[in-house]
C-alpha positions as CSV (number, residue, x, y, z in Angstrom):
1,M,-18.2,-32.5,288.6
2,K,-18.3,-32.7,284.7
3,S,-17.3,-36.4,284.9
4,S,-20.1,-37.1,287.4
5,F,-22.6,-35.3,285.1
6,W,-21.7,-37.4,282.1
7,H,-21.7,-40.6,284.1
8,N,-25.1,-39.9,285.5
9,L,-26.4,-39.0,282.0
10,Y,-25.0,-42.3,280.7
11,V,-26.7,-44.3,283.4
12,Y,-30.0,-42.5,282.9
13,A,-29.9,-43.1,279.1
14,L,-28.9,-46.7,279.5
15,D,-31.7,-47.4,281.9
16,K,-34.4,-45.5,280.0
17,W,-33.6,-46.4,276.4
18,I,-32.2,-49.9,276.8
19,I,-32.8,-51.6,280.2
20,K,-36.4,-50.5,280.1
21,N,-36.8,-51.4,276.4
22,P,-36.7,-55.2,276.6
23,R,-37.1,-55.8,272.8
24,L,-34.2,-53.5,271.9
25,R,-32.2,-54.9,274.8
26,K,-32.7,-58.5,273.7
27,K,-31.7,-57.6,270.1
28,I,-28.5,-55.9,271.3
29,T,-27.7,-58.8,273.6
30,L,-28.2,-61.3,270.8
31,C,-25.9,-59.3,268.5
32,L,-23.1,-59.1,271.2
33,Y,-23.3,-62.5,272.8
34,G,-25.4,-64.8,270.7
35,D,-28.1,-67.1,272.1
36,K,-26.5,-70.3,273.5
37,E,-26.1,-72.4,276.6
38,T,-22.6,-71.9,278.1
39,D,-20.7,-72.9,281.2
40,I,-19.2,-70.4,283.7
41,H,-17.6,-70.4,287.1
42,L,-18.5,-67.9,289.8
43,F,-17.4,-68.1,293.4
44,G,-16.1,-71.6,292.7
45,T,-19.5,-72.8,291.6
46,H,-19.9,-74.4,288.1
47,L,-23.0,-73.0,286.4
48,T,-24.8,-73.5,283.1
49,I,-26.4,-70.3,281.8
50,N,-28.0,-68.9,278.7
51,S,-26.1,-66.1,277.2
52,V,-29.2,-63.9,276.7
53,R,-31.4,-64.9,279.6
54,E,-28.6,-64.8,282.2
55,N,-26.5,-62.3,280.4
56,G,-25.5,-60.5,283.7
57,Y,-23.9,-63.6,285.0
58,L,-22.0,-64.0,281.7
59,R,-20.6,-60.5,281.9
60,A,-19.7,-60.9,285.5
61,F,-17.8,-64.1,284.7
62,R,-15.8,-62.4,282.0
63,R,-14.9,-59.5,284.3
64,V,-13.9,-61.9,287.1
65,K,-11.4,-63.5,284.8
66,E,-9.7,-60.1,284.3
67,C,-9.5,-59.3,288.0
68,S,-7.0,-61.2,290.2
69,L,-8.9,-60.3,293.4
70,W,-12.2,-61.8,292.3
71,R,-10.5,-64.6,290.4
72,D,-8.1,-65.8,293.0
73,E,-9.0,-64.4,296.4
74,I,-12.8,-64.5,296.9
75,G,-13.0,-68.3,296.7
76,G,-10.6,-68.6,299.6
77,L,-12.5,-65.9,301.6
78,L,-15.8,-67.8,301.1
79,A,-14.1,-71.0,302.1
80,L,-13.0,-69.5,305.4
81,F,-16.6,-68.4,306.1
82,S,-17.6,-72.0,305.6
83,I,-15.1,-73.6,308.0
84,V,-14.7,-71.1,311.0
85,Q,-16.7,-71.8,314.1
86,R,-17.8,-69.5,316.9
87,G,-15.0,-69.2,319.4
88,D,-12.2,-69.6,316.9
89,L,-9.2,-67.4,316.6
90,F,-8.6,-66.3,313.0
91,V,-4.9,-65.6,312.4
92,D,-3.9,-63.8,309.2
93,V,-0.2,-64.1,308.4
94,G,0.7,-61.7,305.6
95,A,-2.4,-59.7,306.1
96,N,-1.5,-56.8,303.8
97,I,-4.1,-54.0,304.4
98,G,-6.5,-56.5,306.1
99,L,-9.0,-57.5,303.5
100,F,-9.3,-61.0,304.9
101,A,-8.8,-60.1,308.6
102,C,-11.3,-57.2,308.6
103,T,-13.9,-59.2,306.6
104,M,-13.6,-62.2,309.0
105,A,-13.9,-59.8,311.9
106,R,-17.6,-59.2,310.9
107,L,-18.4,-62.7,312.1
108,P,-19.8,-62.9,315.6
109,G,-17.8,-64.7,318.2
110,L,-14.5,-64.7,316.2
111,E,-11.3,-63.1,317.5
112,V,-8.9,-61.9,314.8
113,V,-5.2,-61.1,314.8
114,A,-3.3,-59.9,311.7
115,F,0.4,-59.9,311.1
116,E,2.1,-57.8,308.4
117,A,5.8,-57.3,307.8
118,H,5.8,-54.4,305.4
119,P,6.2,-51.2,307.5
120,E,4.1,-48.9,305.4
121,T,1.4,-51.5,304.6
122,Y,1.2,-52.2,308.3
123,E,0.3,-48.6,308.9
124,R,-2.8,-49.0,306.7
125,L,-3.6,-52.4,308.2
126,A,-3.5,-50.7,311.6
127,V,-6.0,-48.1,310.5
128,N,-8.3,-50.6,309.0
129,S,-8.0,-53.0,311.9
130,R,-9.0,-50.4,314.5
131,R,-12.4,-49.9,312.8
132,V,-13.4,-53.5,313.4
133,G,-11.5,-54.6,316.5
134,V,-8.7,-56.6,314.8
135,R,-5.4,-56.8,316.6
136,A,-2.7,-55.8,314.1
137,V,1.0,-56.7,314.7
138,H,4.0,-55.4,312.7
139,I,6.2,-58.4,312.5
140,A,7.4,-61.1,310.1
141,V,6.3,-64.6,311.0
142,S,8.9,-67.3,310.5
143,D,10.6,-70.4,312.0
144,V,13.5,-68.6,313.7
145,P,13.3,-65.5,315.9
146,G,15.5,-62.6,314.8
147,E,15.5,-60.4,311.7
148,I,14.6,-61.1,308.1
149,D,15.9,-59.1,305.1
150,F,13.0,-58.3,302.7
151,V,12.8,-56.9,299.2
152,D,10.1,-54.5,298.0
153,G,8.3,-54.2,294.7
154,A,5.9,-51.8,292.8
155,V,2.9,-53.0,294.8
156,S,2.7,-54.1,298.4
157,H,1.5,-57.7,297.9
158,V,4.8,-58.8,296.3
159,F,6.9,-57.8,299.4
160,A,9.0,-60.9,300.1
161,A,12.0,-62.2,302.0
162,A,15.2,-61.5,300.1
163,A,15.8,-65.2,299.7
164,H,12.8,-65.4,297.5
165,R,13.6,-62.3,295.3
166,N,12.4,-62.4,291.7
167,D,11.6,-60.2,288.8
168,Y,8.8,-58.4,290.7
169,H,11.2,-56.8,293.1
170,F,13.4,-53.7,293.3
171,G,16.9,-53.8,294.8
172,M,15.6,-51.9,297.9
173,H,15.9,-53.9,301.1
174,V,14.0,-53.7,304.4
175,T,14.9,-55.4,307.6
176,V,12.0,-56.6,309.8
177,N,11.9,-58.3,313.2
178,A,10.8,-62.0,313.0
179,E,9.2,-64.4,315.4
180,R,7.7,-67.9,315.5
181,L,3.9,-68.1,315.5
182,D,4.3,-70.4,318.6
183,N,5.7,-67.4,320.5
184,L,3.0,-64.9,319.1
185,I,-0.2,-66.9,319.7
186,D,-1.3,-68.7,322.8
187,D,-3.1,-72.1,322.7
188,K,-6.3,-71.1,324.4
189,K,-8.6,-71.0,321.3
190,P,-8.9,-73.2,318.1
191,I,-7.0,-71.5,315.3
192,V,-7.9,-70.9,311.7
193,L,-4.8,-69.8,309.9
194,K,-4.4,-67.9,306.6
195,V,-0.9,-67.6,305.2
196,D,0.0,-65.4,302.2
197,V,3.7,-64.7,302.5
198,E,5.3,-64.9,299.0
199,D,7.1,-68.3,299.2
200,H,7.8,-68.2,302.9
201,E,4.9,-70.6,303.8
202,C,7.1,-73.5,304.9
203,S,8.9,-71.3,307.5
204,V,5.5,-70.1,308.9
205,V,4.3,-73.7,309.3
206,L,7.6,-74.8,310.9
207,G,7.3,-71.9,313.3
208,A,3.9,-73.2,314.4
209,A,5.1,-76.7,315.3
210,K,4.1,-76.5,319.0
211,L,0.6,-75.2,318.1
212,L,0.2,-78.1,315.6
213,E,1.5,-80.7,318.1
214,K,-1.2,-79.5,320.6
215,G,-3.9,-79.7,317.9
216,M,-4.8,-76.1,318.2
217,I,-4.6,-75.3,314.4
218,K,-7.9,-76.5,312.9
219,A,-7.6,-75.1,309.3
220,V,-5.0,-73.4,307.1
221,L,-5.6,-71.4,303.9
222,L,-2.6,-71.2,301.6
223,D,-2.1,-69.4,298.2
224,A,-1.2,-72.0,295.6
225,S,2.5,-72.0,294.8
226,T,5.5,-74.4,294.8
227,E,6.4,-73.4,298.3
228,A,2.8,-73.5,299.5
229,A,2.5,-77.0,298.1
230,K,5.4,-78.1,300.2
231,A,3.8,-76.5,303.3
232,A,0.5,-78.3,302.4
233,A,2.4,-81.6,302.2
234,M,3.9,-80.9,305.7
235,L,0.4,-80.4,307.1
236,Q,-0.9,-83.5,305.3
237,D,1.8,-85.5,307.0
238,R,0.2,-84.3,310.3
239,G,-3.2,-85.6,309.3
240,F,-4.7,-82.6,307.6
241,R,-7.1,-83.1,304.7
242,I,-6.4,-80.9,301.7
243,L,-9.2,-79.3,299.6
244,D,-9.4,-76.8,296.8
245,A,-10.3,-73.5,298.5
246,K,-12.6,-72.4,295.6
247,T,-14.8,-75.5,295.6
248,L,-14.1,-77.3,298.9
249,G,-13.6,-80.4,296.7
250,P,-10.6,-82.2,295.4
251,V,-7.7,-79.9,294.5
252,E,-7.7,-79.0,290.8
253,K,-4.6,-78.2,288.8
254,S,-5.8,-74.6,288.1
255,T,-6.5,-73.9,291.8
256,S,-5.4,-70.6,293.3
257,S,-5.5,-71.7,296.9
258,Y,-5.7,-74.7,299.3
259,I,-7.7,-75.3,302.4
260,L,-6.3,-77.8,304.9
261,L,-8.5,-79.1,307.6
262,S,-7.5,-81.0,310.8
263,K,-9.1,-84.4,311.2
264,D,-11.5,-83.2,314.0
265,R,-12.5,-80.0,312.1
266,S,-13.0,-82.1,308.9
267,E,-15.2,-84.5,310.8
268,L,-17.1,-81.7,312.4
269,L,-17.9,-80.1,309.0
270,G,-18.8,-83.5,307.4
271,F,-15.9,-83.8,305.0
272,E,-14.8,-87.1,306.4
273,K,-18.3,-88.5,306.1
274,H,-18.8,-87.4,302.6
275,G,-15.3,-88.2,301.4
276,S,-14.7,-84.7,300.0
């Protein structure tokens, strides 16, 4: 209660004595940020701003750089909104608690299924999925049916197959049932696939070989990593066009994720025509 009181008092004072006092506000902003043209990046868009006149954008840009969610994930999510079509099936492999799956479920005419291997994280995914009609499945997606030995870490998003263990992981092991995506998803709808599986991307792609051969996978979002780059190369060999997920342009060295589009989806969206 006391914390709320002081917060409300701070917001009131800030609004009354600074926000609604433009001369004082401008002087403070000048002292803190200077008066200059500067370049920033927000949501994958390159913008030129003035450090005083567009100070809110400058502050947002600086905060984004400090937050991995906003810095690395939002660009991919916006890209997915750009490439899905009504009637698609959005498949989230490595869904964690369902940020992508549950957000995509807000789009009309889109079916969503989410796979998560971590048993405790899956329980939270299931709760979140029920709210928005996402089908959540507790299973590891791979190229060979059976079981996979996983290692855990301090946070859920580093949960990884034991073969990819690194300094982020404890010694604790968890065994999870595994299945090929070919055996989990039917081929009745065009598929937009998001894969975030901590260096297990190639196995997921190999396990979707039949869906790829039938041309059912129209787009794939991959977190940028050495393993993801190999998976992207596999998809390019099948005719997929690779784009930087943040900009939907050529892949940059600093990218955090890739979007790969099938030839027909790329043509439908105009990327072939414009040579993106």
